[in-house]
C-alpha positions in Angstrom: 42.9 -68.0 2.9 39.5 -68.0 4.6 36.4 -66.5 3.1 36.3 -63.9 5.8 39.8 -62.8 5.1 39.1 -62.5 1.4 36.1 -60.3 2.1 38.1 -58.1 4.5 40.8 -57.6 1.8 38.2 -56.7 -0.8 36.4 -54.3 1.6 39.7 -52.7 2.5 40.3 -52.1 -1.3 36.8 -50.6 -1.6 37.4 -48.3 1.5 40.8 -47.2 0.1 39.4 -46.4 -3.3 36.5 -44.4 -1.9 38.9 -42.7 0.7 40.9 -41.4 -2.2 38.0 -39.0 -3.0 39.1 -37.0 0.1 42.4 -38.5 1.4 44.6 -35.9 -0.2 42.7 -33.0 1.3 45.2 -32.4 4.1 48.0 -32.9 1.6 46.8 -30.2 -0.8 48.8 -27.4 0.9 52.0 -29.4 0.6 51.2 -30.4 -3.0 50.4 -26.7 -3.7 53.8 -25.6 -2.5 55.7 -28.6 -4.0 54.4 -27.8 -7.6 53.8 -24.1 -7.1 50.2 -24.0 -8.2 47.2 -22.0 -7.1 44.5 -23.2 -4.7 41.9 -23.4 -7.5 44.3 -25.5 -9.6 45.4 -27.8 -6.9 41.8 -28.7 -6.2 41.8 -30.5 -9.5 43.6 -33.3 -7.7 40.3 -33.9 -6.0 38.0 -32.9 -8.8 39.6 -35.0 -11.5 39.5 -38.2 -9.4 35.8 -37.7 -8.3 34.7 -36.7 -11.8 36.3 -39.7 -13.5 35.0 -42.0 -10.8 31.5 -40.7 -11.3 31.7 -41.0 -15.1 33.2 -44.5 -15.1 31.2 -46.1 -12.3 28.1 -47.0 -14.3 30.0 -48.4 -17.4 32.3 -50.3 -15.0 29.2 -51.7 -13.2 27.6 -53.0 -16.4 30.9 -54.7 -17.4 31.2 -56.1 -13.9 27.8 -57.8 -14.0 29.1 -60.1 -16.7 32.6 -60.8 -15.5 33.0 -59.4 -12.0 36.2 -61.3 -11.1 38.0 -60.2 -14.3 36.9 -56.6 -14.0 37.9 -56.5 -10.3 41.3 -57.8 -11.2 41.9 -55.2 -13.9 40.5 -52.4 -11.7 42.6 -53.3 -8.7 45.8 -53.6 -10.8 45.2 -50.3 -12.5 44.4 -48.6 -9.2 47.6 -49.9 -7.6 49.8 -49.0 -10.6 48.3 -45.5 -10.8 48.7 -45.0 -7.0 52.4 -45.8 -7.4 52.6 -43.3 -10.3 50.9 -40.6 -8.1 53.5 -41.2 -5.4 56.4 -40.9 -7.8 55.0 -38.0 -9.8 57.6 -35.3 -10.6 55.2 -32.7 -12.0 51.6 -31.6 -11.3 50.6 -32.7 -14.8 51.8 -36.3 -14.2 50.0 -36.3 -10.8 46.7 -35.3 -12.5 47.0 -38.0 -15.2 47.8 -40.6 -12.6 44.8 -39.5 -10.5 42.5 -39.9 -13.6 43.8 -43.5 -14.2 43.5 -44.2 -10.5 39.8 -43.2 -10.7 39.1 -45.5 -13.6 40.7 -48.4 -11.7 38.7 -47.4 -8.5 35.4 -47.5 -10.4 36.0 -51.0 -11.6 37.3 -52.1 -8.2 34.3 -50.7 -6.2 31.5 -52.0 -8.5 33.0 -55.4 -9.2 33.8 -56.0 -5.5 30.1 -55.4 -4.7 29.0 -58.1 -7.2 31.6 -60.5 -5.8 30.7 -59.8 -2.1 26.9 -59.6 -2.3 26.3 -61.9 -5.2 23.5 -61.8 -7.8 20.7 -62.0 -5.3 22.0 -59.1 -3.2 23.2 -60.5 0.1 21.9 -57.7 2.5 24.7 -58.1 5.0 27.4 -58.0 2.4 25.8 -55.0 0.7 25.6 -53.1 4.0 29.2 -54.0 4.7 30.1 -52.6 1.3 28.2 -49.4 2.0 29.8 -49.1 5.5 33.3 -49.5 4.0 32.5 -46.6 1.6 31.4 -44.4 4.5 34.4 -45.3 6.6 36.8 -44.6 3.7 35.3 -41.2 3.0 35.2 -40.2 6.7 38.6 -41.4 7.6 40.3 -40.2 4.4 41.2 -36.6 5.5 42.6 -37.7 8.9 44.6 -40.6 7.5 46.0 -38.3 4.7 47.0 -35.6 7.2 48.8 -38.0 9.4 50.7 -39.6 6.5 51.6 -36.2 5.1 53.3 -35.0 8.2 54.9 -38.2 9.3 56.1 -39.5 5.9 55.2 -37.0 3.2 52.2 -36.7 0.9 53.7 -39.2 -1.6 53.2 -42.0 0.9 49.4 -41.5 0.8 49.6 -43.1 -2.6 52.5 -45.4 -2.2 50.9 -47.2 0.8 47.9 -48.0 -1.4 50.0 -50.3 -3.5 50.2 -53.1 -0.9 46.4 -52.7 -0.3 45.9 -53.4 -4.0 48.3 -56.3 -4.0 46.4 -57.9 -1.0 43.1 -57.5 -2.9 44.5 -59.1 -6.0 45.7 -62.0 -3.9 42.2 -62.4 -2.4 40.7 -62.6 -5.9 42.7 -65.7 -6.7 40.3 -67.7 -4.5 37.1 -65.8 -5.3 34.6 -67.4 -7.6 33.1 -65.4 -10.4 29.4 -65.3 -11.1 27.3 -66.1 -14.2 26.1 -63.3 -16.3 22.4 -62.2 -15.8 20.2 -59.6 -17.4 20.0 -56.3 -15.5 16.8 -55.9 -13.4 15.2 -53.3 -11.2 15.0 -49.6 -11.8 17.3 -47.2 -10.0 16.1 -45.7 -6.8 16.0 -42.1 -8.1 15.1 -40.5 -4.8 17.9 -42.1 -2.9 20.4 -41.3 -5.6 19.3 -37.6 -5.8 19.7 -37.3 -2.1 23.1 -38.9 -2.2 24.2 -36.5 -4.8 23.1 -33.4 -2.9 24.4 -34.7 0.4 27.8 -35.5 -1.0 28.0 -32.0 -2.4 27.2 -30.7 1.1 29.8 -33.0 2.7 32.5 -31.5 0.5 32.4 -28.4 2.7 33.2 -30.5 5.7 35.7 -32.9 4.1 37.6 -30.3 2.0 37.0 -26.7 3.1 37.3 -27.4 6.9 40.7 -29.0 6.3 41.9 -26.0 4.3 40.6 -23.7 7.1 42.6 -25.6 9.7 45.9 -25.9 7.7 46.0 -22.9 5.5 43.8 -20.5 7.5 44.7 -21.3 11.1 48.2 -22.7 10.4 47.8 -26.1 12.1 50.3 -28.8 11.2 48.8 -31.6 9.1 49.1 -34.1 12.0 47.3 -31.7 14.4 44.6 -31.1 11.8 44.2 -34.8 11.2 43.6 -35.2 14.9 41.0 -32.5 14.8 39.0 -33.8 11.8 39.1 -37.3 13.3 36.0 -36.2 15.3 33.9 -36.8 12.2 34.8 -40.4 11.5 34.5 -41.2 15.2 31.0 -39.8 15.3 30.2 -41.7 12.0 31.2 -44.9 13.7 29.0 -44.2 16.7 26.0 -43.3 14.5 24.6 -46.8 13.9 24.4 -47.3 17.7 21.8 -44.5 18.0 18.2 -45.5 18.7 17.0 -44.6 15.2 15.4 -47.3 13.1 14.2 -47.4 9.5 15.8 -46.1 6.4 13.5 -43.1 6.2 14.2 -42.0 9.7 18.0 -42.5 9.4 18.1 -40.7 6.0 16.1 -37.7 7.2 17.7 -37.3 10.6 21.2 -37.8 9.1 20.7 -35.1 6.4 19.3 -32.6 9.0 22.1 -33.3 11.4 24.6 -32.7 8.6 22.9 -29.4 7.7 23.1 -28.4 11.3 26.7 -29.2 11.6 27.6 -27.2 8.5 25.5 -24.3 9.7 27.6 -24.4 13.0 30.8 -24.2 11.0 29.4 -21.2 9.1 28.8 -19.5 12.5 32.2 -20.2 14.2 32.6 -17.5 16.9 36.4 -17.6 16.8 39.6 -19.0 15.2 40.0 -22.1 17.4 39.8 -25.7 16.4 37.7 -26.3 19.6 34.8 -24.5 18.1 34.8 -26.9 15.1 34.4 -30.0 17.3 30.6 -29.8 18.1 29.7 -29.1 14.4 32.0 -31.9 13.3 30.2 -34.4 15.6 26.9 -33.4 14.1 28.2 -33.8 10.6 29.9 -37.2 11.5 26.7 -38.6 12.9 24.7 -37.3 10.0 27.2 -38.9 7.6 27.0 -42.3 9.3 23.2 -42.3 9.4 22.3 -40.8 6.0 24.9 -42.1 3.5 24.6 -45.7 4.9 20.8 -45.6 4.8 20.5 -44.0 1.4 23.1 -46.4 -0.1 21.3 -49.4 1.4 18.0 -48.1 0.1 19.5 -47.7 -3.4 20.7 -51.3 -3.4 17.9 -53.1 -1.5 16.3 -55.8 -3.6 18.0 -54.7 -6.8 19.8 -57.1 -9.0 22.5 -57.3 -10.3 24.1 -55.5 -7.4 27.1 -54.1 -9.4 24.8 -52.0 -11.6 23.0 -50.4 -8.7 26.2 -50.0 -6.8 27.5 -48.2 -9.8 24.5 -45.8 -9.7 25.3 -45.0 -6.0 29.0 -44.4 -6.7 28.2 -42.2 -9.6 25.7 -40.1 -7.6 28.1 -39.7 -4.6 31.1 -38.6 -6.6 29.1 -36.4 -9.0 27.9 -34.7 -5.8 31.5 -34.2 -4.7 32.4 -32.6 -8.0 29.2 -30.4 -7.8 30.3 -29.3 -4.3 33.8 -28.4 -5.4 32.4 -26.5 -8.4 30.0 -24.6 -6.3 32.0 -24.0 -3.2 35.6 -23.3 -4.3 34.7 -20.1 -6.3 32.6 -18.8 -3.4 35.4 -19.4 -1.0 38.0 -17.8 -3.3 36.0 -14.6 -3.8 35.4 -14.4 0.0 39.0 -15.1 0.7 40.2 -12.2 -1.5 37.7 -9.8 0.1 38.6 -10.8 3.7 42.3 -10.9 2.9 42.2 -7.3 1.7 40.3 -6.2 4.8 42.9 -8.0 7.0 45.7 -6.2 5.1 44.2 -2.8 5.9 43.8 -3.8 9.6 47.3 -5.2 9.6 48.7 -1.9 8.2 47.1 -0.1 11.1 48.6 -2.6 13.6 52.1 -1.9 12.1 51.7 1.9 12.1 50.3 2.0 15.6 53.0 -0.2 17.1 55.8 0.9 19.4 58.5 -0.3 16.9 61.0 2.3 15.5 59.9 4.1 12.3 62.5 2.3 10.2 61.3 -1.1 11.4 57.6 -0.1 10.7 58.4 0.9 7.2 60.4 -2.2 6.5 57.8 -4.5 7.9 54.9 -2.8 6.1 56.8 -3.1 2.8 57.6 -6.8 3.3 54.0 -7.6 4.4 52.6 -6.0 1.2 55.1 -7.9 -0.9 54.2 -11.2 0.7 50.5 -10.5 0.3 50.9 -9.7 -3.4 53.0 -12.9 -3.9 50.3 -15.0 -2.2 47.9 -14.3 -5.1 44.8 -16.4 -4.2 46.3 -17.9 -1.1 46.5 -16.8 2.5 49.8 -15.0 3.0 52.5 -16.4 5.3 53.3 -13.2 7.2 56.0 -14.9 9.3 58.3 -14.5 6.3 58.3 -10.7 6.9 60.0 -11.3 10.3 62.8 -13.6 9.0 66.2 -12.1 9.7 64.8 -9.4 12.1 65.8 -9.5 15.7 62.6 -10.2 17.8 61.6 -7.5 20.2 58.4 -7.0 22.2 57.2 -4.5 19.6 57.7 -6.8 16.6 56.3 -9.8 18.4 53.2 -7.8 19.2 52.9 -6.9 15.5 53.3 -10.6 14.5 50.5 -11.6 16.9 48.3 -8.8 15.7 48.8 -9.8 12.1 48.1 -13.5 12.9 44.9 -12.5 14.7 43.7 -10.5 11.7 44.5 -13.3 9.3 42.7 -15.8 11.5 39.6 -13.7 11.5 39.9 -13.2 7.8 40.2 -17.0 7.2 37.2 -17.8 9.4 35.0 -15.3 7.7 36.2 -16.4 4.2 34.9 -19.9 4.8 31.6 -18.9 6.4 29.5 -18.4 3.3 30.8 -21.7 1.7 29.8 -23.6 4.8 26.4 -22.0 4.7 25.9 -23.1 1.1 26.9 -26.6 2.2 24.2 -26.5 4.8 21.6 -25.5 2.2 22.7 -28.3 0.0 22.2 -30.8 2.9 18.7 -29.4 3.5 17.9 -29.8 -0.2 18.9 -33.5 0.1 15.9 -34.0 2.3 13.4 -33.1 -0.4 13.7 -36.2 -2.6 13.4 -38.4 0.5 10.2 -36.6 1.6 8.7 -36.8 -1.9 9.5 -40.5 -2.1 7.9 -41.0 1.3 4.6 -39.8 0.1 4.3 -42.6 -2.4 6.2 -45.6 -1.0 8.5 -46.5 1.9 12.1 -45.4 1.3 
């Protein structure tokens, strides 16, 4: 196996491990229905992984600086085994435990791979490739997960990670370890603080947007995957823009991310088309800012694994912060807007041309379905099952869908606005650092 092939397999493992922070986003509705859990509870599939990854990254990095090859091997094996357990989980509790173990393996895999790829002296090209793999994984995660969910089932999101882990283990056989050295260089606090806040902001785009498309606007996972692919495409194009210098890339990227999230907060209607321009802004911002901040946090710092651990911890602590802040806001707004939609829906049913008996039956079934939905958006199509379609009932169905679409769009607005604010706050550490030394 050539050295290039070994590097590609290790980078693929890094991208896969980092993609797991968001790859199940489009699968959450299916997981929610499979295990019959609430929206807030199913978000633990994301929160548990990101929290454990943030907590374990720095300890794993300090272990990896001494024996990077051994730690990488243990981490990749654990990640692959836990991925298989996730795919075969027969209960929500088993899935959560497997996700936690997966995160521990991911922390070791990501940090030790950086040490093996970049070396003790910090090969700048290898470090940038490691950072780019992380950005690609995070950006592509939702789209890849959505496609797999519809084509094969959400379990295959995890099962297909097993051969990736096996390939990385095979690549390690011909990868030399590195001698232990004492840690040196202090963390780049400004870059890490910005990464944390920016990752919290990006949670709105990578998590809430997907829920809006699938649960709010009822898109199929494959269609939603196609829609959210706008972000990774824009992220890939970002390095081609005529912006040079870590400071310029970091500032422009965070501002573009904030602008994109603000655009999502101000969507004029319930159509995926309106999400595309904001997604392009977020994608370009992601490609510019996360890569620049990660590179700044690693530049000239040895051993690489330790400082890579700092960046991983900051990014995924930010994801957890975003989920903790945004999910409660979204749930409160969802309940308020759903109640308003129910009132408007009742008026639609009563004002329709349907016979009185049909009106009463439909109104009763819609209320029952809304009550059963608890903290989720109700599936009002269930109220029409078994009823003969007529022009009047179809008009009622369309009217109810329109009201729910508006309710869903408004329910997500405030959360997107909070995300935009977090992105703007991410600029502050960069500007403070700029006053003293170059980022």
